[in-house]
C-alpha positions as CSV (number, residue, x, y, z in Angstrom):
1,M,33.6,34.8,-11.6
2,K,31.5,34.1,-14.7
3,L,28.6,36.2,-13.4
4,K,31.0,39.1,-12.5
5,K,32.3,39.2,-16.1
6,L,28.7,39.3,-17.3
7,A,27.9,42.3,-15.1
8,V,31.1,44.1,-16.2
9,A,30.1,43.5,-19.8
10,A,26.6,44.8,-19.2
11,A,27.9,48.0,-17.6
12,A,30.4,48.5,-20.5
13,M,27.6,48.2,-23.0
14,V,25.6,51.0,-21.2
15,A,28.7,53.2,-21.0
16,L,29.2,52.8,-24.8
17,G,25.7,54.0,-25.4
18,A,24.2,50.6,-26.0
19,P,20.6,50.1,-24.7
20,A,20.4,49.2,-21.0
21,M,19.5,45.7,-20.1
22,A,15.9,45.0,-19.1
23,E,15.1,44.8,-15.5
24,I,14.3,41.5,-13.7
25,V,10.7,41.7,-12.8
26,F,9.3,40.2,-9.6
27,P,5.5,40.7,-9.0
28,S,4.5,40.8,-5.4
29,L,0.9,39.5,-4.8
30,S,0.5,41.3,-1.5
31,Y,-2.3,42.0,0.8
32,R,-2.0,45.1,2.9
33,T,-5.8,45.4,3.2
34,G,-8.6,43.2,4.4
35,P,-8.9,40.8,7.4
36,Y,-5.3,39.4,6.9
37,A,-3.5,42.7,6.4
38,A,-1.7,42.6,9.7
39,N,0.1,39.4,8.6
40,G,0.3,40.2,4.9
41,T,2.0,43.6,5.4
42,P,5.2,42.6,7.2
43,F,5.8,39.8,4.6
44,A,5.3,42.2,1.8
45,D,7.7,44.7,3.5
46,G,10.4,42.1,3.9
47,Y,10.0,40.9,0.4
48,A,10.3,44.4,-1.0
49,D,13.1,45.6,1.3
50,Y,15.4,42.8,0.3
51,F,15.0,43.5,-3.4
52,T,15.7,47.2,-2.6
53,L,18.8,46.2,-0.7
54,I,20.1,44.2,-3.7
55,N,19.4,47.2,-6.0
56,E,20.9,49.8,-3.8
57,R,23.9,47.9,-2.4
58,D,24.8,45.6,-5.3
59,G,23.3,47.4,-8.4
60,G,20.9,44.6,-8.9
61,I,21.5,41.0,-9.8
62,G,24.5,40.6,-12.2
63,G,24.1,44.2,-13.2
64,E,20.4,43.9,-13.8
65,K,18.1,46.1,-11.6
66,I,15.1,44.5,-10.0
67,R,11.6,45.9,-10.6
68,L,9.0,44.9,-8.1
69,L,5.4,45.0,-9.2
70,E,3.2,45.0,-6.2
71,C,-0.5,44.1,-6.7
72,E,-3.0,44.1,-3.9
73,T,-5.1,40.8,-3.6
74,G,-6.7,41.3,-0.2
75,Y,-6.0,37.5,0.2
76,N,-8.8,37.0,-2.3
77,T,-8.3,34.2,-4.8
78,E,-10.1,35.9,-7.7
79,K,-8.2,39.2,-7.2
80,G,-5.0,37.1,-7.0
81,V,-5.7,35.6,-10.4
82,E,-6.5,39.1,-11.7
83,C,-3.1,40.4,-10.4
84,Y,-1.4,37.5,-12.2
85,E,-3.1,38.2,-15.5
86,S,-2.4,42.0,-15.3
87,T,1.3,41.6,-14.5
88,K,2.5,38.5,-16.4
89,G,3.0,40.5,-19.6
90,E,5.4,42.9,-17.8
91,G,8.3,40.4,-18.1
92,A,7.6,38.6,-14.8
93,V,10.1,35.8,-14.1
94,L,8.6,34.5,-10.9
95,Y,5.3,34.6,-8.8
96,E,5.1,34.4,-5.0
97,P,1.3,34.1,-4.4
98,L,1.4,34.1,-0.6
99,S,-1.9,32.2,-0.6
100,T,-2.7,28.6,-1.0
101,G,-6.0,29.3,-2.7
102,I,-4.3,31.6,-5.3
103,T,-1.5,29.1,-5.7
104,Y,-3.9,26.3,-6.6
105,Q,-5.4,28.6,-9.3
106,L,-2.0,29.7,-10.7
107,I,-0.6,26.1,-11.0
108,P,-2.3,25.4,-14.4
109,K,-2.1,29.0,-15.6
110,A,1.6,29.6,-14.8
111,S,2.5,26.2,-16.1
112,A,0.8,26.8,-19.4
113,D,2.4,30.3,-19.6
114,G,5.9,29.0,-18.7
115,I,6.4,31.2,-15.6
116,P,7.6,29.6,-12.4
117,V,5.7,29.9,-9.1
118,H,7.4,29.7,-5.6
119,S,5.0,28.8,-2.8
120,G,7.5,28.4,0.0
121,G,5.9,26.7,3.0
122,Y,2.4,26.8,1.5
123,G,0.4,25.9,-1.5
124,R,-0.1,22.4,-3.0
125,T,2.2,20.1,-1.1
126,S,2.5,17.5,-3.9
127,A,4.1,20.3,-6.1
128,A,7.3,19.0,-4.4
129,N,7.3,16.4,-7.1
130,G,9.2,18.3,-9.9
131,A,8.7,15.4,-12.3
132,V,5.0,16.4,-12.5
133,F,5.0,20.1,-11.5
134,K,7.8,21.4,-13.7
135,W,7.1,25.1,-13.0
136,I,6.0,25.0,-9.4
137,F,8.4,25.0,-6.4
138,N,7.6,24.9,-2.6
139,Y,11.0,24.6,-1.1
140,P,12.3,24.6,1.7
141,T,9.3,22.8,3.2
142,N,5.5,22.3,3.0
143,Y,2.4,21.6,5.0
144,W,2.7,17.8,5.0
145,Y,6.2,18.0,6.2
146,G,5.1,20.5,8.9
147,A,2.4,18.2,10.1
148,S,5.0,15.4,10.5
149,V,7.4,17.7,12.3
150,A,4.7,18.7,14.8
151,I,3.9,15.1,15.5
152,K,7.6,14.3,15.9
153,H,7.9,17.1,18.4
154,I,4.9,15.7,20.4
155,L,6.5,12.3,20.3
156,D,9.6,13.7,21.7
157,Q,7.6,15.4,24.5
158,E,5.8,12.2,25.3
159,G,8.8,9.9,25.4
160,G,8.2,8.4,21.9
161,D,4.7,7.0,22.6
162,I,1.4,8.8,21.8
163,S,-0.8,5.8,21.3
164,G,-4.2,6.6,22.8
165,K,-3.6,10.3,23.0
166,T,-6.0,12.8,21.3
167,I,-4.7,15.5,19.0
168,A,-7.1,18.2,17.7
169,L,-6.5,20.1,14.5
170,L,-8.0,23.6,14.7
171,Y,-7.9,24.7,11.0
172,H,-8.9,27.6,8.7
173,N,-11.8,26.1,6.7
174,S,-10.1,26.7,3.3
175,A,-7.7,24.9,1.0
176,Y,-4.9,26.1,3.2
177,G,-6.3,24.7,6.4
178,K,-7.3,21.4,4.9
179,E,-3.9,20.6,3.5
180,P,-2.5,18.7,6.6
181,I,-5.6,16.5,7.2
182,R,-4.6,13.6,5.0
183,T,-1.1,13.5,6.5
184,L,-2.4,13.6,10.1
185,E,-4.8,10.8,9.4
186,E,-1.9,8.6,8.1
187,L,0.3,9.6,11.1
188,A,-2.6,8.8,13.5
189,K,-2.7,5.2,12.0
190,K,1.0,4.9,12.4
191,H,1.3,6.2,16.0
192,G,-2.1,5.2,17.3
193,F,-3.4,8.6,18.3
194,N,-7.0,9.9,17.9
195,L,-7.5,12.9,15.6
196,T,-10.2,15.5,16.1
197,L,-11.0,18.0,13.3
198,L,-12.2,21.5,14.2
199,P,-12.8,23.7,11.2
200,V,-13.0,27.5,11.7
201,D,-14.8,29.6,9.0
202,H,-13.2,32.7,7.5
203,P,-11.9,35.0,8.9
204,G,-11.9,33.2,12.2
205,Q,-13.3,35.6,14.7
206,E,-16.0,33.2,15.9
207,Q,-14.5,30.1,17.7
208,K,-16.7,29.7,20.8
209,S,-18.1,26.3,19.8
210,Q,-14.7,24.9,18.9
211,W,-13.1,25.9,22.2
212,L,-16.2,24.6,24.2
213,Q,-15.5,21.3,22.5
214,I,-11.8,21.5,23.4
215,R,-12.7,22.3,27.0
216,R,-15.2,19.4,27.1
217,E,-13.0,16.8,25.4
218,K,-9.6,17.9,26.7
219,P,-7.4,16.8,23.8
220,D,-3.8,16.2,24.8
221,Y,-2.5,18.6,22.2
222,V,-4.0,21.1,19.8
223,L,-2.4,21.8,16.4
224,M,-3.4,25.0,14.6
225,W,-3.5,25.8,10.9
226,G,-4.7,29.4,11.2
227,W,-4.0,32.8,9.7
228,G,-4.6,36.4,10.6
229,V,-7.2,37.2,13.3
230,M,-8.0,33.5,13.6
231,N,-4.7,32.9,15.4
232,Q,-5.2,35.8,17.8
233,V,-8.7,34.7,18.7
234,A,-7.6,31.1,19.2
235,I,-4.8,31.9,21.5
236,Q,-7.1,34.1,23.6
237,E,-9.7,31.4,23.7
238,A,-7.1,28.9,24.8
239,A,-6.1,31.3,27.6
240,N,-9.7,31.7,28.6
241,I,-10.2,28.0,29.2
242,R,-6.7,27.7,30.6
243,Y,-5.6,25.2,28.0
244,P,-1.8,24.5,28.6
245,M,0.0,26.7,26.1
246,D,3.0,24.4,25.7
247,H,0.6,21.8,24.3
248,F,-0.8,24.3,21.7
249,I,1.3,24.2,18.5
250,G,0.8,26.3,15.4
251,I,2.0,25.8,11.9
252,W,4.5,28.5,10.7
253,W,1.7,30.8,9.6
254,S,0.3,30.7,13.2
255,G,3.6,31.8,14.8
256,S,4.1,35.6,14.4
257,E,4.3,38.3,17.0
258,N,0.8,39.5,15.8
259,D,-0.7,36.2,16.9
260,V,0.5,36.2,20.5
261,K,0.8,39.7,21.7
262,A,-2.9,40.3,22.1
263,A,-3.1,37.6,24.7
264,G,-0.5,39.3,26.9
265,A,1.0,37.2,29.6
266,K,-1.5,34.4,29.0
267,G,0.1,33.6,25.7
268,D,3.3,32.7,27.4
269,G,4.6,29.2,26.3
270,Y,2.6,28.9,23.0
271,K,4.6,27.1,20.4
272,A,4.8,27.3,16.6
273,L,6.9,25.8,13.8
274,S,9.2,27.8,11.6
275,F,11.6,27.1,8.8
276,H,13.8,30.1,9.5
277,M,15.1,32.0,12.5
278,P,13.3,34.9,14.2
279,G,15.0,38.2,15.2
280,S,17.3,40.7,13.5
281,D,20.7,39.5,14.9
282,F,22.1,38.8,11.4
283,P,24.6,41.0,9.5
284,V,22.2,41.5,6.6
285,F,20.0,43.7,8.8
286,D,22.8,46.2,9.2
287,D,22.8,46.6,5.4
288,I,19.0,46.9,5.3
289,Q,19.3,49.7,7.9
290,K,22.0,51.5,5.9
291,Y,20.8,51.1,2.4
292,V,17.1,50.8,2.8
293,V,15.7,52.3,6.0
294,D,18.2,55.2,6.5
295,A,17.9,56.0,2.8
296,G,14.2,56.4,3.1
297,K,13.5,53.5,0.7
298,A,11.8,51.0,3.1
299,A,8.5,49.6,2.0
300,G,7.0,50.2,5.4
301,A,7.6,52.2,8.6
302,G,10.6,50.0,9.5
303,D,8.9,48.8,12.7
304,Q,8.4,45.2,11.4
305,I,12.1,44.5,10.7
306,G,13.2,41.3,12.5
307,T,9.6,40.1,13.1
308,V,8.8,36.6,12.0
309,L,6.7,37.5,8.9
310,Y,9.1,40.3,7.8
311,N,11.9,37.7,8.0
312,R,9.8,35.3,6.0
313,G,9.3,37.8,3.2
314,L,13.0,38.7,3.3
315,Y,13.8,35.0,3.1
316,A,11.5,34.4,0.1
317,A,13.1,37.4,-1.7
318,M,16.6,36.1,-0.9
319,L,15.8,32.7,-2.4
320,A,14.4,34.4,-5.5
321,V,17.6,36.5,-5.9
322,E,19.8,33.4,-5.5
323,A,17.7,31.5,-8.0
324,A,18.0,34.4,-10.5
325,R,21.8,34.5,-9.9
326,T,22.0,30.7,-10.5
327,A,19.9,31.2,-13.7
328,Q,22.3,33.9,-14.9
329,E,25.3,31.6,-14.3
330,L,23.7,28.6,-16.0
331,S,22.5,30.5,-19.1
332,G,25.3,33.0,-19.5
333,N,22.7,35.8,-19.7
334,T,22.0,38.5,-17.3
335,R,18.7,39.2,-19.0
336,I,17.0,36.0,-17.9
337,T,13.8,34.6,-19.2
338,P,11.1,32.9,-17.1
339,A,12.3,29.6,-18.4
340,E,15.9,30.4,-17.4
341,M,14.6,31.5,-14.0
342,R,12.9,28.1,-13.7
343,D,16.2,26.4,-14.4
344,G,17.9,28.5,-11.8
345,M,15.3,27.5,-9.2
346,E,15.7,23.8,-10.1
347,N,19.4,24.0,-9.6
348,L,19.4,26.2,-6.4
349,D,21.9,25.1,-3.8
350,M,21.5,26.9,-0.5
351,S,24.5,25.8,1.4
352,E,25.4,27.0,4.9
353,E,28.4,28.8,3.4
354,K,26.3,30.7,0.9
355,M,23.9,31.9,3.5
356,A,26.8,33.1,5.7
357,A,28.2,35.0,2.7
358,L,24.8,36.7,2.3
359,G,24.8,37.9,5.9
360,L,22.3,35.2,7.0
361,P,24.4,32.6,8.7
362,G,22.2,29.8,10.1
363,F,19.1,31.7,9.1
364,G,17.5,28.7,7.4
365,P,18.3,25.1,6.7
366,A,20.7,24.1,4.0
367,F,19.0,22.4,1.0
368,K,19.3,21.6,-2.6
369,V,16.6,21.6,-5.3
370,T,16.6,19.0,-8.1
371,C,14.4,18.0,-11.0
372,A,12.7,15.4,-8.8
373,N,12.5,17.4,-5.6
374,H,11.1,20.9,-5.8
375,G,10.3,20.9,-2.1
376,G,13.6,20.9,-0.3
377,N,14.4,18.7,2.7
378,G,11.4,19.7,4.7
379,L,13.2,20.6,7.9
380,A,11.4,22.8,10.5
381,L,12.1,23.9,14.0
382,V,9.9,24.7,17.0
383,Q,9.9,28.2,18.5
384,Q,8.2,29.2,21.8
385,W,6.7,32.6,22.8
386,D,8.3,34.3,25.8
387,A,5.6,36.8,26.9
388,T,8.0,38.5,29.4
389,A,10.7,39.2,26.9
390,Q,8.2,39.6,24.1
391,K,10.2,37.4,21.7
392,W,10.3,34.0,20.1
393,N,12.9,31.5,21.4
394,V,14.0,28.6,19.3
395,I,13.7,25.5,21.5
396,T,14.7,22.7,19.1
397,D,17.1,21.9,16.3
398,Y,15.8,21.5,12.8
399,I,13.6,18.4,12.8
400,E,13.4,16.0,9.8
401,P,9.9,15.1,8.5
402,D,8.7,11.4,8.4
403,L,9.4,10.7,4.7
404,E,8.2,7.1,5.2
405,V,4.7,8.5,5.5
406,I,5.0,11.8,3.5
407,Q,6.8,10.6,0.3
408,P,4.1,8.0,-0.7
409,L,1.4,10.7,-0.2
410,I,3.3,13.1,-2.5
411,E,3.7,10.5,-5.1
412,E,0.1,9.4,-5.0
413,D,-1.3,13.0,-5.1
414,S,1.0,14.2,-7.9
415,A,0.2,11.0,-9.9
416,A,-3.5,11.8,-9.6
417,F,-2.9,15.4,-10.7
418,A,-0.9,14.2,-13.7
419,A,-3.6,11.8,-14.8
420,E,-6.3,14.4,-14.4
421,N,-4.4,16.9,-16.4
422,N,-2.9,14.6,-19.1
423,I,0.7,15.3,-17.9
424,T,3.4,12.9,-18.7
425,P,5.9,13.1,-15.8
426,R,9.5,14.1,-16.7
427,D,12.3,11.5,-16.4
428,C,14.4,13.1,-13.7
429,N,17.0,10.3,-13.9
C-alpha cells in the first residue's frame, strides 16, 4: 500500500508539470559474442525481457521506469571491468556480472564505490557472509552449496555410503571451475571417497586426454563445472566412451539445452543441478508473450523463452526487481540510490506466496536474505535430460546443502579476505 501511494504521488508530480523521476538503471554485463555466446545470449535475453515486461505491463517499479544498459564483455574479465567503469556513472544501482572472474574483480571496486553486486549461483562463495561482504550478494545458492548437493544426491543413489568410491571433477581451468575443489576435498574426508581433479583449459574444445583418463580409471561418478562449448564436448566425449550418463552430473552452468542437444540420443540421462525450474509453464510467460514478444520488444528472436538459461536470466531480473521494490518500501523513495538498493537486497524475502503472485509459483526456492547471510539457503535440485522429449525433467525435490561442512569454510575464507583487506566485519546481531 505504501509503495502504491508513492507511485501515485510520482505520477501526480509528472501530471502537474514537475520533472519526471529518474529511471532505475540496471547494467547488463552480457556476452553475445565469443566462445560462450551460445550460453550468454539466452541469459541476457531473459534478463532484458523481464525488465521490459515490468516497464510495459506495470509502468516500471513503483512508477519508475527501468533503463537497461547492456555492455558486451565477451566473457572477458578485463572487458567486464571496463563495462563496469563505463556504466557506473549512469546511476547504476546493481551489477550482475555473469562471470566469476569479473565478479572477483568487481568485489573491491563495487564495495569501494558503494554499488551492490549480485552473483546469483556464481562468483566468490564466501561472499555469502554479509558481515564481511556488505555490498556483495550471491543468493539463492553458490558453488560450495552446489558441490555439497551433488554429493548428497550421489549418497542417495548409493544408499548413503560412498566410502571407497571415486568421484572425478572435470572443471573449467579458471576461477569459476576451481571454486568447488576445497569443498569437495572436505566432503571426501567426511565420506571417504577418492577425488580426481581434471582441469580443462579455455574454451574447452580439447578434452581427449581427460576422457582417456576417465575411460582408464573408470570413476564411479563425474561432476562437471563447465561452461559453453566445454559442456557440449564433454557430453559428446562421455557418449563416445559409453560413460553412464546418469553418473555424469553437471553444476547448474552445465545444464542447459545447448549442452546436451549436440549429443543427440546419446545424451539421454545426463544430469545437472539447478536452483530454479525449467520450462515455460508459468503464468508470467503469458505476460511476456503479450507485452514483450507480441509487442516486438523482445531482446532476442523469442526462440529461447522457457530454456534453462533464459529462465535464469529472467529469475535474476525478477530478484533485482523485488529487491528494488523492497528498497522503495524501506526508504519511502521511488528514486532509489545504490545504498538503498543494497538495503533492499539485504531485506529481500522471497516467499512462496510472493513468487505465486508474480506468476512464478514454485519457480525457485523460498528464501530470506539477512545481514549475516547474503547467500540464501543454498537449496538446489537435480534435473535429467530426456533426449526423446527434448526437455529437462526435475527428478528430485530441493536438496539442502551440508552446512556442517560448508559454513566453517565460508567463515574461514571470508575471515581471511577481511584480514587481507583490513575489513572489520559488521555486527549482524
